[in-house]
C-alpha positions in Angstrom: 29.7 -3.8 -21.2 29.7 -7.2 -19.5 29.9 -8.8 -16.1 32.5 -11.4 -15.2 33.7 -13.2 -12.1 36.4 -11.3 -10.2 40.0 -12.6 -10.4 42.8 -12.6 -7.8 44.4 -9.6 -9.6 41.2 -7.6 -8.9 41.6 -7.8 -5.1 43.4 -4.5 -4.5 41.0 -2.6 -6.8 38.0 -4.2 -5.0 39.3 -3.4 -1.5 40.0 0.2 -2.5 36.5 0.7 -3.9 34.9 -1.1 -0.9 36.7 1.3 1.4 35.8 4.3 -0.6 32.1 3.4 -0.7 32.0 2.3 2.9 30.8 -1.2 2.0 30.9 -4.4 4.0 34.3 -6.1 3.7 33.8 -8.8 6.3 35.3 -12.2 5.4 36.5 -10.7 2.1 37.3 -13.1 -0.7 37.8 -11.8 -4.2 36.4 -15.0 -5.7 33.0 -14.2 -4.2 32.7 -11.0 -6.3 31.6 -10.2 -9.9 32.8 -7.1 -11.7 31.1 -5.1 -14.5 33.6 -4.2 -17.3 33.5 -1.9 -20.2 34.6 -4.1 -23.1 35.9 -1.2 -25.1 38.1 0.5 -22.5 38.4 -2.4 -20.0 37.4 0.0 -17.3 35.7 -1.4 -14.2 32.3 0.0 -13.6 30.7 -1.8 -10.7 30.8 -4.9 -8.5 28.9 -7.1 -6.0 29.3 -10.2 -3.9 27.7 -13.4 -2.9 28.3 -14.3 0.7 27.5 -17.9 1.8 26.7 -18.3 5.5 26.9 -21.6 7.4 24.0 -22.5 9.6 23.9 -24.5 12.8 20.7 -26.5 12.3 20.5 -30.2 13.0 20.9 -32.7 10.1 17.2 -33.3 9.5 16.5 -29.6 9.1 19.5 -29.3 6.7 18.3 -32.1 4.5 14.9 -30.5 4.0 15.9 -26.9 3.7 16.7 -26.8 0.0 18.5 -23.5 0.5 21.9 -24.4 -0.8 24.2 -26.7 -2.7 25.5 -27.8 0.7 23.0 -28.6 3.4 22.9 -25.9 6.0 24.1 -22.9 3.9 22.4 -19.6 3.2 23.2 -17.2 0.4 23.3 -13.4 0.8 23.8 -10.7 -1.8 25.9 -7.9 -0.4 28.6 -5.3 -1.0 27.2 -4.0 -4.3 28.6 -0.7 -5.6 28.7 1.3 -8.9 31.4 3.8 -9.6 30.0 7.4 -9.9 30.8 7.8 -13.6 28.7 4.7 -14.4 25.6 5.2 -12.4 22.2 5.4 -14.1 23.3 3.0 -16.9 22.0 -0.3 -15.6 25.3 -1.5 -14.2 24.0 -2.3 -10.7 21.0 -4.2 -12.2 23.3 -6.4 -14.2 25.6 -7.0 -11.3 22.6 -8.2 -9.3 21.4 -10.4 -12.2 24.8 -12.1 -12.4 24.9 -12.7 -8.6 21.5 -14.3 -8.7 22.5 -16.5 -11.6 25.7 -17.5 -9.8 23.7 -18.4 -6.7 21.3 -20.5 -8.9 24.3 -22.3 -10.5 25.5 -23.1 -7.0 22.1 -24.8 -6.4 20.7 -22.1 -4.0 16.9 -21.8 -4.4 16.7 -18.5 -2.6 19.0 -15.4 -2.2 18.6 -12.9 0.6 19.6 -9.2 1.1 19.6 -6.9 4.1 18.9 -3.5 2.7 17.8 0.0 3.5 16.7 0.3 -0.2 14.1 -2.5 -0.7 12.3 -0.5 -3.5 15.3 -0.8 -5.7 15.5 -4.6 -5.4 11.8 -4.9 -5.7 12.1 -4.0 -9.4 13.9 -7.4 -9.9 11.3 -9.4 -8.0 12.7 -9.3 -4.4 10.0 -9.4 -1.7 10.1 -8.3 1.9 10.3 -10.8 4.7 9.3 -10.8 8.3 12.4 -11.2 10.5 11.1 -14.5 11.8 11.3 -15.9 8.2 15.0 -15.3 8.0 17.5 -18.1 8.7 18.9 -17.6 12.2 22.4 -16.6 10.9 20.8 -13.7 8.9 18.7 -12.6 11.8 21.9 -12.1 13.8 23.4 -10.3 10.8 20.3 -8.1 10.5 20.6 -7.0 14.1 24.3 -6.1 13.6 23.5 -4.0 10.6 20.7 -2.2 12.3 22.9 -1.4 15.2 25.5 0.0 12.9 23.3 1.6 10.2 19.8 2.2 11.5 16.4 0.5 11.7 15.6 1.1 8.1 17.6 -2.0 7.1 15.1 -4.7 6.1 15.3 -8.2 4.8 14.3 -9.2 1.3 14.5 -12.4 -0.6 14.2 -13.8 -4.2 13.9 -17.2 -5.7 16.9 -17.7 -8.0 14.6 -18.6 -10.9 12.4 -15.5 -10.4 14.7 -12.6 -11.3 13.2 -10.1 -13.6 15.2 -7.5 -15.5 13.3 -4.3 -16.5 13.8 -3.5 -20.1 15.1 0.0 -19.4 18.0 -1.4 -17.5 18.8 -3.9 -20.3 18.7 -1.1 -22.9 20.8 1.3 -20.8 23.4 -1.4 -20.1 23.8 -2.0 -23.9 24.6 1.7 -24.4 26.7 2.1 -21.2 29.8 4.2 -21.7 28.7 5.5 -25.2 28.4 9.2 -25.9 24.6 9.1 -26.4 23.9 7.8 -22.9 21.9 10.3 -20.8 23.5 10.5 -17.3 20.1 11.2 -15.9 17.7 8.5 -17.3 14.0 9.2 -17.5 13.4 6.9 -14.6 16.2 7.2 -12.1 16.8 6.2 -8.5 14.8 9.1 -7.1 11.7 7.3 -8.5 12.3 4.6 -6.0 13.0 6.8 -3.0 16.8 6.4 -3.3 19.3 9.2 -2.9 21.9 8.5 -5.7 24.5 10.5 -3.8 24.2 8.2 -0.8 22.9 5.0 -2.3 25.6 4.3 -5.0 23.2 1.6 -6.3 24.1 -0.7 -3.5 21.9 -2.4 -1.0 24.5 -3.5 1.5 24.5 -1.5 4.7 28.2 -1.3 5.3 28.4 2.3 4.1 
């Protein structure tokens, strides 16, 4: 199992899965996604997206923000999903890891997520934020998501050099797809207050 950048030929597959899972497809661009692939069967197991938002701050604020490769940009992790047959095998965790790495490569110091499942992301080092701490463009997006999905959507953030991968996810990912993988791992989503039938290991609220 490995995670790679999405290619143009993945666009139809991504759009179909996004629709099936009720994820956010706003401003869709396949090049913003990564996909988890089973190296033995070439089967796609999960995916996720980085969405870069432009801000409207003045030039002095942009120069001092340090938030992006281009002054005045903010990076959000969104539209993360894992196919049902691959859940409980560390796929979502490795998608998140790859997205954070990609954001760091693009010189973002911080990544944000707007999620109804902060406990899941907390395992990797994400911390809750007060709404006032969010960049304005994400405050507007948070309001939209809460209107559409409920007030349980909360903002979280992580420094791109602070991601932590729990060993159980690393081990499960190495065995993903093999016959000896237990579909119900010892520590599953229920331990973090997540309903696996509803959550699909995603933290985007466009479900």
